[in-house]
C-alpha positions in Angstrom: 12.3 0.5 -17.6 12.3 0.7 -21.4 13.9 3.9 -22.7 12.4 5.3 -25.9 12.4 8.6 -27.8 11.1 11.5 -25.9 7.5 12.1 -26.9 7.4 15.8 -26.1 7.8 17.7 -29.3 11.0 19.5 -30.0 12.4 18.7 -26.5 15.8 17.0 -26.5 16.4 14.3 -24.0 19.0 15.8 -21.6 21.6 13.8 -19.7 20.3 13.9 -16.1 22.0 13.0 -12.8 20.5 10.1 -10.9 18.9 12.3 -8.1 15.1 12.0 -8.4 12.3 14.1 -7.0 8.5 13.5 -6.8 6.2 15.6 -9.0 2.4 15.4 -8.9 0.4 16.5 -11.9 -3.3 17.0 -12.2 -4.5 15.4 -15.4 -7.6 16.4 -17.3 -9.4 14.5 -20.1 -9.1 11.0 -18.8 -12.2 8.9 -19.3 -11.1 5.3 -18.8 -8.2 3.1 -17.9 -7.1 3.1 -21.5 -6.3 6.8 -21.0 -4.3 5.8 -18.0 -2.3 3.4 -20.1 -1.7 6.0 -22.7 -0.5 8.7 -20.3 1.7 6.2 -18.4 3.3 5.1 -21.6 3.9 8.7 -22.7 5.5 9.7 -19.4 7.6 6.6 -19.0 9.0 7.0 -22.5 10.8 10.1 -21.3 14.4 9.2 -20.2 14.8 9.0 -16.4 11.1 9.2 -15.7 9.0 6.7 -13.8 5.3 7.5 -13.5 2.0 6.0 -12.3 -1.4 7.5 -13.1 -4.4 7.3 -10.7 -7.7 7.3 -12.6 -9.7 7.9 -9.4 -7.9 11.0 -8.3 -7.1 12.2 -11.8 -3.4 12.6 -11.0 0.0 11.5 -12.3 2.7 10.7 -9.7 6.1 11.1 -11.3 9.6 10.4 -10.1 11.7 12.6 -12.4 15.4 13.8 -12.4 15.8 16.8 -10.2 17.0 18.9 -13.1 13.9 18.2 -15.2 11.5 21.0 -15.8 7.9 19.9 -15.1 6.9 21.7 -18.2 8.5 18.9 -20.2 6.2 16.4 -18.5 3.1 18.6 -19.1 4.1 19.1 -22.8 4.3 15.3 -23.2 0.9 14.8 -21.7 -0.6 17.5 -23.9 0.9 15.9 -27.0 -0.9 12.7 -26.0 -4.2 14.5 -26.1 -4.8 15.4 -22.4 -4.3 18.5 -20.2 -2.1 18.7 -17.2 -1.0 21.2 -14.5 1.6 20.8 -11.8 0.2 20.4 -8.3 2.1 22.6 -5.8 0.8 20.7 -2.8 0.0 17.0 -3.6 -2.1 16.7 -0.5 -4.5 19.4 -1.8 -5.7 17.5 -4.9 -9.4 18.0 -5.3 -12.0 16.5 -7.7 -14.5 18.8 -9.4 -17.7 18.1 -11.3 -19.0 21.6 -12.3 -18.4 21.1 -16.1 -20.0 17.6 -16.1 -23.1 19.1 -14.3 -23.5 21.8 -17.0 -23.1 19.2 -19.7 -25.7 16.9 -18.0 -28.2 19.7 -17.8 -28.2 20.6 -21.5 -28.0 16.9 -22.4 -31.2 16.2 -20.4 -32.9 19.3 -21.7 -32.8 18.0 -25.3 -32.8 14.3 -24.7 -36.0 14.3 -22.6 -38.3 15.4 -25.5 -36.4 13.2 -27.9 -37.2 10.1 -25.7 -40.7 11.3 -25.2 -41.4 11.5 -28.9 -39.5 8.2 -29.7 -41.5 6.3 -27.1 -44.9 7.4 -28.6 -44.5 5.6 -31.9 -48.3 5.3 -32.3 -48.6 9.1 -32.5 -46.0 9.5 -35.2 -48.4 9.3 -38.2 -50.6 12.0 -36.7 -47.6 14.2 -36.0 -46.3 13.6 -39.5 -49.6 14.6 -41.0 -49.8 17.8 -38.9 -46.2 18.8 -39.7 -46.7 18.1 -43.4 -49.9 20.2 -43.4 -48.1 23.1 -41.8 -45.3 22.9 -44.4 -47.7 22.8 -47.3 -49.4 26.0 -46.0 -46.0 27.7 -46.5 -45.3 26.0 -49.8 -42.0 24.6 -48.3 -40.1 21.6 -49.5 -40.4 18.8 -47.0 -39.2 15.2 -46.9 -41.7 12.6 -47.8 -40.5 10.0 -45.3 -41.1 11.2 -41.7 -41.1 14.8 -40.4 -41.3 13.4 -36.9 -38.0 11.7 -37.4 -36.4 15.0 -38.6 -37.7 16.6 -35.4 -36.0 13.9 -33.4 -32.8 14.3 -35.4 -33.0 18.1 -34.9 -33.5 17.9 -31.1 -30.7 15.3 -30.9 -28.2 17.4 -32.9 -27.2 19.8 -30.0 -26.5 16.8 -27.8 -24.6 14.8 -30.4 -22.7 17.8 -32.0 -22.2 20.2 -29.0 -22.5 18.4 -25.7 -20.5 15.4 -27.0 -17.7 17.5 -28.5 -15.2 17.0 -25.6 -15.8 13.2 -26.0 -15.2 13.3 -29.7 -12.1 15.5 -29.4 -10.6 13.0 -26.9 -11.5 10.1 -29.2 -9.9 11.8 -32.3 -6.8 12.7 -30.4 -6.3 9.1 -29.3 -7.1 7.5 -32.6 -3.7 5.7 -32.5 -4.3 4.5 -28.9 -8.1 4.0 -28.8 -9.9 4.7 -25.5 -13.4 4.6 -24.2 -14.1 7.9 -25.9 -13.2 6.2 -29.2 -16.0 3.7 -28.7 -18.5 6.3 -27.7 -17.6 8.5 -30.7 -18.0 5.6 -33.1 -21.2 4.5 -31.6 -23.0 7.9 -31.3 -21.8 9.3 -34.7 -22.6 6.1 -36.5 -26.2 6.1 -35.1 -26.7 9.8 -35.9 -25.2 9.6 -39.4 -27.3 6.5 -40.1 -30.4 8.3 -38.9 -29.9 11.1 -41.4 -29.2 8.7 -44.2 -32.2 6.4 -43.3 -34.7 9.3 -43.1 -33.5 10.9 -46.3 -33.7 7.7 -48.4 -36.5 6.1 -46.5 -34.3 3.0 -46.1 -34.2 1.7 -42.5 -35.0 2.8 -39.0 -33.9 6.0 -37.4 -31.6 5.9 -34.3 -31.2 9.5 -33.5 -32.6 9.0 -30.1 -30.0 6.4 -29.5 -27.1 8.7 -30.4 -28.5 11.4 -28.0 -29.2 8.9 -25.3 -25.7 7.4 -25.5 -24.2 10.8 -24.9 -26.6 11.6 -22.1 -26.0 8.3 -20.3 -22.3 8.8 -20.6 -22.4 12.4 -19.3 -24.8 11.4 -16.5 -22.5 8.4 -15.6 -19.4 10.6 -15.4 -21.2 13.2 -13.4 -22.4 10.6 -10.8 -19.0 8.9 -10.9 -17.3 12.3 -10.2 -19.6 12.9 -7.3 -18.9 9.4 -6.0 -15.2 9.9 -6.3 -15.5 13.1 -4.3 -17.3 11.2 -1.6 -14.5 8.6 -1.8 -11.9 11.2 -1.1 -14.0 13.0 1.5 -12.3 11.4 4.5 -8.9 12.7 3.4 -10.5 16.1 2.6 -11.8 16.2 6.1 -8.3 15.7 7.5 -6.9 18.5 5.2 -9.6 20.9 6.4 -8.5 20.4 10.0 -5.4 22.6 9.6 -5.6 26.0 11.3 -5.2 29.1 9.1 -4.2 31.5 11.9 -2.6 31.1 15.3 -2.4 33.3 18.4 1.2 33.6 19.5 2.8 35.2 22.5 5.2 38.0 21.5 6.8 40.1 24.3 4.0 39.2 26.7 1.3 40.2 24.2 -1.1 38.0 22.3 -0.7 38.4 18.5 -2.7 36.7 15.8 -0.6 35.6 12.8 -1.0 33.4 9.7 -0.1 29.8 10.4 2.7 30.0 7.7 4.5 32.5 9.9 4.7 30.2 12.9 8.3 29.0 13.7 9.6 26.1 15.8 10.1 27.4 19.4 7.3 30.0 19.2 4.8 30.0 22.1 1.2 30.0 21.1 -2.2 29.8 22.8 -5.0 27.2 22.3 -8.3 28.4 23.8 -11.1 26.0 24.8 -12.9 24.8 21.7 -10.1 25.7 19.3 -7.9 23.3 17.3 -4.3 23.2 18.3 -2.3 25.1 15.6 0.7 22.7 15.3 2.6 20.0 17.1 4.1 21.1 20.4 4.7 20.6 24.1 2.4 22.1 26.7 4.1 24.9 28.7 1.3 25.8 31.0 -2.4 24.9 31.5 -4.4 21.8 31.8 -7.1 20.4 29.4 -8.5 17.4 27.7 -7.5 17.0 24.0 -9.6 15.2 21.4 -7.4 13.4 18.8 -10.2 11.3 17.3 -10.1 12.8 13.8 -6.3 12.2 13.6 -5.7 9.0 15.5 -9.1 7.4 15.8 -8.8 7.5 19.6 -12.4 7.8 21.0 -11.6 9.3 24.4 -10.0 12.7 25.0 -6.5 12.7 26.5 -5.7 14.7 29.6 -2.7 17.0 29.1 -0.7 19.1 31.5 2.7 20.9 31.4 5.3 18.7 29.6 2.7 16.7 27.6 3.0 16.5 23.8 0.1 17.6 21.7 -0.7 17.1 18.0 -1.5 19.9 15.7 -5.2 20.1 14.5 -6.4 18.1 17.6 -9.3 19.8 19.5 -8.6 21.5 22.8 -11.7 20.7 24.8 -12.0 22.7 28.0 -8.8 24.5 29.2 -6.5 27.3 28.0 -3.1 25.9 27.0 0.2 27.7 26.3 2.2 25.5 23.9 5.7 25.7 22.5 5.8 24.7 18.8 8.1 21.7 18.1 7.1 20.9 14.5 5.5 23.2 11.9 4.4 23.0 8.2 5.2 19.8 6.4 6.8 18.3 9.5 3.6 18.1 11.6 1.8 14.9 12.3 -1.1 15.9 10.1 1.2 16.7 7.2 3.0 13.4 7.6 -0.3 11.4 7.6 -1.7 13.2 4.5 1.7 12.9 2.7 1.8 9.1 3.3 -1.8 8.7 2.2 -1.3 10.7 -1.0 1.8 8.7 -1.7 0.0 5.5 -1.3 -2.8 6.6 -3.7 -0.1 7.2 -6.3 1.2 3.6 -6.0 -0.4 0.7 -7.7 -1.3 -2.7 -6.2 -0.2 -5.8 -8.3 -3.9 -6.7 -8.8 -4.5 -3.2 -10.4 -1.6 -3.6 -12.8 -3.3 -6.7 -14.2 -6.5 -4.8 -14.8 -4.5 -2.0 -16.5 -2.8 -4.4 -18.9 -6.2 -5.9 -19.9 -7.7 -2.4 -20.3 -4.8 -1.3 -22.6 -5.9 -3.8 -25.3 -9.6 -3.7 -24.5 -10.8 -0.9 -26.7 -9.0 -2.1 -29.9 -10.4 -5.6 -29.4 -13.9 -4.2 -28.9 -13.6 -2.1 -32.0 -12.7 -5.2 -34.0 -15.6 -7.1 -32.4 -18.0 -4.4 -33.5 -16.7 -4.5 -37.0 -17.0 -8.3 -37.0 -20.5 -8.0 -35.6 -21.6 -5.7 -38.5 -20.0 -8.0 -41.1 -21.5 -11.1 -39.5 -25.0 -9.7 -39.5 -24.9 -8.0 -42.8 -23.5 -11.0 -44.7 -26.0 -13.4 -43.2 -28.9 -11.8 -45.1 -29.9 -9.3 -42.3 -30.9 -5.7 -42.9 -28.4 -2.9 -42.9 -30.4 -1.4 -40.0 -30.1 -4.5 -37.9 -26.4 -4.9 -38.7 -25.6 -1.3 -37.7 -27.8 -1.5 -34.6 -25.9 -4.6 -33.3 -22.5 -3.1 -34.0 -23.4 0.1 -32.2 -24.6 -1.9 -29.2 -21.3 -3.7 -29.0 -19.4 -0.4 -29.2 -21.5 1.2 -26.5 -21.9 -1.6 -23.9 -18.2 -2.3 -23.6 -16.8 -0.6 -20.5 -13.1 -0.6 -19.5 -13.9 2.2 -17.1 -15.1 -0.3 -14.5 -11.8 -2.2 -14.8 -9.8 1.0 -14.3 -11.8 2.2 -11.3 -12.1 -1.1 -9.5 -8.9 -0.8 -7.5 -8.0 3.0 -7.3 -11.4 4.1 -6.0 -11.5 1.3 -3.4 -8.0 2.3 -2.3 -9.0 6.0 -2.3 -11.8 5.2 0.1 -9.8 2.8 2.3 -6.8 5.2 2.6 -9.0 8.1 3.5 -11.1 6.2 6.0 -8.0 4.5 7.5 -6.4 7.9 8.0 -9.5 9.1 9.9 -9.0 6.1 12.2 -5.3 6.5 12.6 -4.4 3.8 10.1 -2.1 4.8 7.2 -1.7 2.3 4.4 1.6 3.3 2.8 1.9 0.4 0.3 -1.2 -0.8 -1.6 0.5 -4.2 -2.2 -0.2 -5.1 1.5 -3.9 -5.5 0.6 -3.1 -8.8 -1.1 -0.8 -9.9 1.7 -2.8 -9.1 4.8 -5.2 -12.0 4.4 -2.3 -14.5 4.1 -0.4 -13.6 7.3 -0.1 -16.6 9.7 2.7 -15.4 12.0 3.4 -12.2 13.8 6.6 -11.0 15.4 6.2 -8.3 18.1 8.8 -6.0 19.7 8.2 -5.4 23.4 9.0 -1.8 24.2 6.6 0.7 22.6 4.7 -2.1 20.9 3.3 -4.4 23.7 4.2 -1.8 26.3 3.8 2.0 26.5 7.5 2.7 26.5 7.1 4.8 29.6 8.3 3.7 33.1 5.7 3.7 35.8 5.7 2.5 39.4 4.1 -0.9 39.7 4.7 -1.5 43.4 6.0 0.2 46.5 6.8 -1.5 49.8 7.7 0.4 53.0 8.9 -2.0 55.7 8.6 -0.1 58.9 9.9 -2.9 61.0 13.2 -2.9 59.1 13.8 0.5 60.7 14.3 -1.0 64.1 18.0 -1.3 63.3 18.2 2.5 63.2 17.6 2.9 66.9 15.0 4.7 69.1 16.0 8.2 67.8 14.3 7.4 64.5 11.2 6.0 66.1 9.0 9.1 65.5 10.3 9.5 61.9 9.6 5.9 60.9 6.3 6.4 59.0 5.3 6.0 55.4 5.0 9.7 54.8 8.5 10.6 56.0 10.0 7.6 54.1 8.3 8.5 50.9 9.1 12.2 51.3 12.8 11.3 51.6 12.6 9.2 48.5 10.9 12.0 46.6 13.5 14.6 47.7 16.4 12.5 46.3 14.6 11.4 43.1 13.7 14.9 42.2 17.4 15.6 41.8 17.7 13.1 39.0 16.4 12.9 35.5 16.7 9.1 35.2 13.5 7.5 33.9 13.2 5.3 37.0 13.7 8.2 39.3 11.1 10.2 37.4 8.5 7.5 37.7 9.1 7.1 41.4 8.9 10.9 42.0 5.7 11.1 39.9 4.1 8.3 41.9 5.0 9.8 45.3 3.9 13.3 44.2 0.5 12.0 43.2 0.0 10.9 46.8 0.1 14.6 47.9 3.5 14.2 49.6 6.0 17.1 49.5 9.8 17.0 49.2 12.2 18.5 51.7 15.7 20.1 51.5 18.6 17.9 50.2 22.3 18.6 50.8 25.5 16.7 49.8 23.7 15.1 46.8 25.6 12.8 44.5 24.7 10.3 41.8 26.5 7.2 40.5 25.4 6.0 37.0 24.2 2.4 37.2 24.1 2.4 41.0 21.9 5.1 42.3 21.8 8.5 44.2 22.6 9.7 47.7 22.1 12.8 49.7 21.4 14.1 53.2 17.7 14.9 53.6 16.4 17.3 56.2 13.5 15.6 58.0 13.3 18.1 60.9 14.6 16.3 63.9 17.0 14.2 61.9 18.8 14.5 58.6 19.7 11.0 57.6 21.9 10.1 54.7 19.4 8.6 52.2 20.5 6.1 49.5 18.3 4.9 46.6 19.5 2.6 43.9 19.7 -0.9 42.7 19.5 -3.8 45.3 23.1 -4.8 44.6 24.5 -1.3 45.0 22.5 -0.6 48.2 23.4 -4.0 49.7 27.1 -3.1 49.5 26.4 0.0 51.7 23.9 -1.3 54.2 23.2 -3.9 56.8 21.6 -7.2 55.5 18.1 -6.6 54.2 15.1 -7.4 56.3 13.4 -10.7 55.3 10.1 -9.0 54.3 12.0 -6.5 52.1 14.0 -9.3 50.5 10.8 -11.1 49.7 9.2 -8.0 48.0 12.4 -7.5 45.9 12.3 -11.2 44.8 8.6 -11.0 43.8 9.2 -7.8 41.8 12.2 -9.1 40.0 10.4 -12.3 39.1 7.9 -10.1 37.2 10.7 -8.5 35.3 10.4 -5.1 37.1 13.3 -2.8 37.9 13.8 -2.5 41.6 15.2 0.5 43.6 15.9 0.1 47.3 15.8 3.1 49.8 18.1 3.2 52.8 18.5 5.6 55.8 21.9 5.7 57.4 22.9 2.3 56.2 19.5 0.5 56.8 17.3 -0.5 53.9 13.6 0.3 54.7 11.7 0.5 51.4 11.7 -0.7 47.8 10.1 0.6 44.6 9.4 -1.6 41.6 9.2 0.2 38.3 8.2 -1.3 35.0 7.4 -0.5 31.4 3.6 -0.6 31.6 1.9 -3.2 29.4 -0.7 -1.7 27.1 -4.3 -2.2 28.4 -5.4 -3.9 25.2 -2.3 -6.0 24.6 -3.7 -9.3 25.9 -7.0 -8.8 24.0 -5.1 -8.0 20.8 -3.0 -11.1 21.0 -6.1 -13.2 21.5 -7.7 -11.6 18.4 -4.6 -12.3 16.3 -4.9 -15.9 17.3 -8.6 -15.9 16.3 -7.4 -14.7 12.9 -5.1 -17.7 12.7 -2.0 -15.7 13.3 0.7 -17.2 15.7 2.4 -14.5 17.9 6.1 -14.3 18.7 7.8 -11.9 21.1 11.3 -10.9 20.0 13.0 -8.3 22.2 16.3 -7.0 23.3 15.3 -7.1 26.9 16.4 -9.7 29.4 14.9 -13.2 29.5 13.2 -12.5 32.8 11.5 -9.3 31.5 10.5 -10.9 28.2 9.0 -14.0 29.8 7.0 -11.9 32.3 5.5 -9.7 29.6 4.8 -12.8 27.3 2.9 -14.5 30.2 0.9 -11.3 30.9 -0.3 -10.9 27.3 -0.7 -14.6 26.4 2.3 -15.5 24.3 3.7 -18.9 25.1 7.2 -19.1 26.6 8.6 -21.2 23.6 7.7 -18.3 21.3 9.8 -15.8 23.2 13.3 -14.6 22.1 15.1 -12.3 24.5 18.4 -10.3 24.3 17.8 -10.0 20.5 19.9 -7.7 18.4 18.4 -6.1 15.2 20.1 -8.9 13.1 18.5 -11.5 15.3 15.0 -10.1 14.5 15.7 -10.2 10.8 17.0 -13.8 11.1 13.8 -14.8 12.9 11.7 -13.3 10.2 13.6 -15.2 7.5 13.6 -18.4 9.5 9.8 -18.3 9.6 9.6 -17.4 5.9 11.9 -20.3 5.1 9.3 -22.6 6.7 6.6 -21.2 4.4 5.0 -18.8 6.8 3.8 -15.3 5.9 5.2 -13.0 8.5 3.9 -9.7 10.0 6.4 -7.6 11.9 5.2 -5.0 14.4 7.7 -2.6 15.9 8.4 1.1 16.6 12.2 1.6 17.0 15.2 2.0 14.8 16.3 -1.5 15.9 13.1 -2.8 14.3 13.6 -1.2 10.9 15.6 -4.1 9.3 13.0 -6.7 10.4 10.1 -4.4 9.3 11.7 -4.3 5.8 12.3 -8.0 5.7 8.8 -9.1 6.7 6.0 -9.9 4.2 3.9 -7.2 5.9 5.1 -4.6 8.4 3.2 -2.3 10.8 4.9 0.5 12.7 3.5 2.2 15.8 3.0 5.9 15.0 4.4 6.8 18.5 7.7 5.3 17.5 10.7 6.5 15.4 10.6 8.1 11.9 12.9 5.3 10.7 10.4 2.6 11.6 7.5 4.5 10.1 9.4 5.2 6.8 10.1 1.4 6.5 6.7 0.0 7.4 3.9 -0.9 5.0 1.2 0.3 7.4 1.5 3.0 10.2 -1.0 3.1 13.1 -1.1 6.4 14.7 -3.0 5.4 17.9 -1.1 4.3 21.0 -3.2 1.2 21.6 -2.3 -2.2 20.0 -5.8 -2.9 18.9 -5.4 -0.7 15.9 -3.2 -3.4 14.4 -6.2 -5.7 14.2 -8.2 -2.8 12.8 -5.5 -2.3 10.1 -5.6 -6.0 9.1 -9.4 -5.9 9.0 -9.4 -2.8 6.8 -6.9 -4.3 4.4 -8.9 -7.5 4.2 -12.2 -5.7 3.6 -10.6 -3.4 0.9 -9.2 -6.4 -0.9 -12.6 -8.1 -0.8 -14.2 -5.0 -2.3 -11.5 -4.8 -5.0 -12.0 -8.4 -6.0 -15.8 -7.9 -6.1 -15.3 -4.9 -8.3 -13.0 -6.7 -10.7 -15.3 -9.7 -10.8 -18.2 -7.5 -11.7 -16.2 -5.6 -14.4 -15.1 -8.8 -16.1 -18.5 -10.5 -15.8 -20.3 -7.5 -17.1 -18.2 -7.4 -20.3 -18.0 -11.2 -20.7 -21.8 -11.4 -20.7 -22.8 -7.9 -22.1 -20.7 -7.9 -25.3 -21.9 -11.3 -26.6 -25.5 -10.3 -25.8 -25.1 -7.1 -27.7 -23.4 -8.9 -30.6 -26.3 -11.3 -30.9 -28.7 -8.3 -31.4 -30.5 -9.0 -28.2 -29.8 -5.5 -26.8 -30.9 -2.1 -28.2 -28.0 0.5 -28.3 -30.0 2.8 -26.0 -30.2 0.1 -23.3 -26.5 -0.8 -23.9 -25.6 2.9 -23.1 -27.5 2.7 -19.8 -25.8 -0.6 -18.9 -22.4 0.9 -19.7 -23.0 3.9 -17.4 -24.4 1.7 -14.6 -21.3 -0.5 -14.8 -18.9 2.3 -13.8 -21.2 3.7 -11.2 -21.6 0.3 -9.6 -17.9 -0.1 -9.1 -17.6 3.4 -7.5 -20.6 3.0 -5.2 -19.5 -0.5 -4.2 -16.2 0.9 -3.1 -17.9 3.4 -0.8 -19.1 0.5 1.3 -15.6 0.5 2.9 -16.6 3.7 4.7 
């Protein structure tokens, strides 16, 4: 970054430490992308500061030394001719249009009669005679050219001299760095001044209605543009409005309502049916269905019960829940989503930087073209009136606003809409990469699977119990065997034990008393279980460990174990008094839409790879289930192996998408051309990825790619329109084929078109 003299007046450039902190400023007075360039140049000239300005949200996102006072940044912006205030909460930036509405009302109030009079040219002689007659009755001096023209000039004056003053002020302040306001100021004042001269001398046509119409079109365009930008940010505003203001907490057994800001981690609070859950937490008691649709885009409510995690601001549908707060304030899921979205809106895509560079030189070039147009017409034996009219049309029709709005408004809509659907675009640059991806590397656990162990198969081999003898004959039934397994597994917190216990409990089977319990990590658990008539020693653990402590496995049991292991499942064997009689196969459940998602990625021309730290057996089993070919599977992979695979594909010319959710995926996520992190994963993965999908299903990955592609298509369409409009419009105006009034309408329409086109993303 080029270091120059501090632009803030009388503020010395201090020697700062390297620590930087983000500062968001709300900027007033911006009217086009030339203003953006001016403010960015001003802020970036301050030592140690790096800033980007968003025209759509009217904000400046600054990385400044921690010791810097924000007042220095505000002072610099004011010295450049704009207003600025520090935004305490960047996620609460709002767009307002009240001032533009008032200006539009008064502009229309005076411009409407001006246009009405100007369009009835055939009536002007009669009106002139009537006015002259009235003036003669009072023996007043009156101009001999056209009283009607003076009436038009008089009605135009409030619009040109009062309503337009903020535009003129901005144009004058930025005279050294011309902006859109400069062009409007030159165009309207030239038309108004010429009208006074022409009507006083009787030399030329009057363009007072043009000067008023120019201002009215500009004000109307900015009013509609402001409303459209508000609509563009409405999705994010909807998310922000979800947050609760108050919460009902449990204090010493009593229900107490307190402000949400007073809620602390560990507090127990209540969510009644129909209320939004105040903050992220874990359910302590109660059962209900929770609607996360506005946060994650999941269409179906999720059933929750004690132990389930819930997201703050989600809707509690039908049951009373008591919840322990686990995250509050800026740490909540909603706060994280909005923070990532706001951060993305403060970052520029490469395609936008190109438009900004063009806009920075656009206004000076147009000003020179207008001067050249006047000279060309005047010195080719055309009238002064025609020469001025053509020059004014060139000044007015030129519109860098469309260039400046093309990308940020589209990104504003896309990021807000994406957030509503559980898709957070953290890096705008991904918009240009998403459509070029041809390879995808997927992690297994938490990406293709749910990262939760669940029972896939249970086999109870009653005939194997014959080796126990006749005393066990009455106990050898499925219920007793499952009850003994439940009794042992409830003593352990191992994920496999938990999944087995959960499955058996769901069958309505109850545990019994256990004595002499012991557990050996990596092998299994043992204990004496009271089954009434007998209390056998029950073992449950890995096949290898149980085989060492029992008689040879029954043939049927051996077959069940083999089949389960072939599928990559984790097998636990149950034995009574040294005889194996049952097996349980537990696996990481594959996501319901994983196979469909892989097929859709292939339809997009993206070749899938599975790279996982799991065993070859497990990896191949999952790959077969979801539709990934065996030669595209890498098992036993360390984090560095994932990075090497990314780079190997890139070296062959592929554009690589990496999808993961764990700390071990972070390096590969950072190395890939495009990275997507599952929102159910670790903070490290989410902080590294370009896109975060908050839903648990894998299909949201395809939704994210589709959203990125559609947004880029809209941006390219906006830029194509903005360039084409100016390339065609300016020469047409310079040739005198366009009246200034129509040029003003075309200019306003150009900006409005870009904004409304961006709204199609919704």
